[in-house]
C-alpha positions in Angstrom: -18.8 -42.8 28.2 -18.1 -40.3 25.4 -17.3 -37.0 27.0 -16.1 -35.0 24.0 -18.8 -32.6 22.8 -17.1 -32.0 19.4 -17.3 -34.2 16.4 -14.0 -35.5 15.1 -14.4 -33.2 12.1 -15.1 -30.2 14.2 -12.2 -30.9 16.6 -9.9 -31.1 13.5 -11.2 -27.9 12.1 -10.8 -26.0 15.4 -7.2 -27.4 15.7 -6.4 -26.3 12.3 -7.7 -22.8 13.0 -5.7 -22.7 16.2 -2.6 -23.4 14.0 -3.6 -20.8 11.5 -3.9 -18.3 14.4 -0.3 -19.2 15.5 0.9 -18.9 11.9 -0.8 -15.4 11.7 1.1 -14.4 14.8 4.3 -15.4 13.2 3.5 -13.5 10.0 2.9 -10.4 12.2 6.1 -11.0 14.1 8.1 -11.2 10.8 6.4 -8.0 9.6 7.1 -6.3 12.9 10.8 -7.2 12.8 11.0 -6.1 9.1 9.5 -2.7 10.0 11.8 -2.3 13.1 14.9 -3.1 10.9 13.9 -0.2 8.7 13.5 2.1 11.7 9.7 2.3 11.9 9.2 1.7 15.6 5.5 2.8 15.4 4.6 0.5 12.7 6.6 -2.3 14.3 4.8 -1.9 17.6 1.5 -1.9 15.8 2.3 -5.1 14.1 3.7 -6.6 17.2 0.5 -5.9 19.1 -1.4 -7.7 16.4 0.9 -10.7 16.7 0.0 -10.8 20.4 -3.7 -10.6 19.5 -3.3 -13.5 17.2 -1.7 -15.6 20.0 -4.6 -14.7 22.2 -7.0 -15.9 19.5 -5.0 -19.2 19.4 -5.4 -19.5 23.2 -9.1 -18.8 23.0 -9.4 -21.7 20.7 -7.3 -24.1 22.9 -9.5 -23.2 25.8 -12.7 -23.8 23.9 -11.5 -27.3 22.6 -10.6 -28.3 26.0 -13.8 -27.0 27.6 -15.8 -29.2 25.1 -13.7 -32.3 26.0 -11.6 -32.3 22.9 -8.0 -32.9 22.4 -5.7 -30.1 21.5 -3.2 -31.0 18.8 -0.2 -28.7 18.5 1.1 -28.8 15.0 4.2 -27.2 13.5 3.8 -23.7 12.2 4.9 -22.9 8.6 7.6 -20.3 8.2 6.2 -16.9 7.2 6.8 -16.0 3.6 9.4 -13.6 2.3 9.7 -10.1 3.8 7.9 -7.4 1.9 9.7 -5.0 -0.5 7.6 -1.9 0.5 5.2 -0.7 3.2 2.4 -1.2 0.7 3.3 -4.9 0.3 3.6 -5.2 4.1 0.0 -4.0 4.5 -1.2 -6.1 1.6 0.3 -9.1 3.4 -1.7 -8.1 6.5 -4.9 -7.8 4.6 -4.3 -11.2 2.9 -3.6 -12.9 6.2 -6.8 -11.5 7.7 -8.9 -12.6 4.8 -7.5 -16.1 5.1 -8.4 -16.1 8.8 -11.9 -14.9 8.0 -12.5 -17.5 5.4 -11.3 -20.3 7.7 -13.7 -19.1 10.4 -16.6 -18.9 8.1 -15.9 -22.6 7.0 -15.9 -23.7 10.6 -19.2 -21.9 11.2 -20.7 -23.5 8.2 -19.7 -26.9 9.6 -21.2 -26.0 13.0 -24.5 -25.2 11.3 -24.4 -28.5 9.4 -23.7 -30.4 12.6 -26.2 -28.4 14.6 -23.3 -27.6 17.0 -24.8 -24.5 18.4 -22.2 -24.1 21.2 -19.4 -23.9 18.7 -21.5 -21.7 16.4 -22.0 -19.4 19.3 -18.4 -19.4 20.4 -17.3 -18.5 16.8 -19.4 -15.4 16.8 -16.8 -13.7 18.7 -14.3 -14.5 16.0 -16.6 -13.2 13.3 -16.7 -9.8 15.1 -13.0 -9.9 15.6 -12.3 -10.6 12.0 -14.6 -7.9 10.8 -12.5 -5.5 12.9 -9.2 -7.0 11.8 -10.2 -6.6 8.1 -11.3 -3.0 8.8 -7.9 -2.2 10.3 -6.1 -3.9 7.4 -8.1 -1.9 4.8 -7.4 1.3 6.8 -3.7 0.5 6.6 -4.0 0.1 2.9 -5.9 3.4 2.6 -3.2 5.2 4.6 -0.3 3.8 2.5 -2.2 4.7 -0.7 -2.6 8.3 0.6 1.1 8.3 1.5 2.1 7.3 -2.0 1.7 3.6 -2.2 4.8 1.6 -3.0 6.6 4.9 -3.8 5.8 6.6 -0.5 8.2 9.3 0.4 10.2 9.0 3.7 8.3 12.0 5.2 4.9 10.3 4.5 6.1 7.0 6.1 7.5 9.0 9.1 4.1 10.5 9.6 2.4 7.1 9.3 4.9 5.6 11.6 4.2 8.3 14.2 0.4 7.8 13.8 0.5 4.1 14.3 2.8 4.5 17.3 -0.2 6.2 19.0 -2.5 3.1 18.4 -3.7 2.0 22.0 -1.9 -1.1 23.2 -4.8 -3.3 24.2 -2.7 -6.4 24.8 0.1 -6.4 27.4 3.6 -5.7 26.1 6.3 -8.4 26.7 7.7 -6.7 29.7 4.3 -6.9 31.5 3.7 -10.6 30.8 
């Protein structure tokens, strides 16, 4: 008796998205470490928080695949790209990563519609809302760095930005609390 409620194509797409979420977490970790190396603890913490969020998205996909009787396939994660050369480039990398995630989610939603897989379609609506918020945050970061001077932002403007981002609420637990 077949107990998996996902098509092979859908299970593959969800597993690929899970890997993309893991990759996104790695990109955020790399950017967080880069910012920390430059002394921007607030920006580093903000980026680290988003890395943790991406891992929670990955876990949400794992749980869904398992709930539907599918097999979770853990793939290797590509190494994040090179470190940014400026805070502007850092925030551009954040935006690019979020758009890539959004695009991938939309493709899975389209597949769910084609397959009339309404359970998966419904599950993915959470991700649509989440990605809208993530893209909004990324655009706000780009706006903030533009106001601060873009790639030529002065240290004082970056200091203020770092301080402001350090006040961003920590919605996910910090490592010490896990």
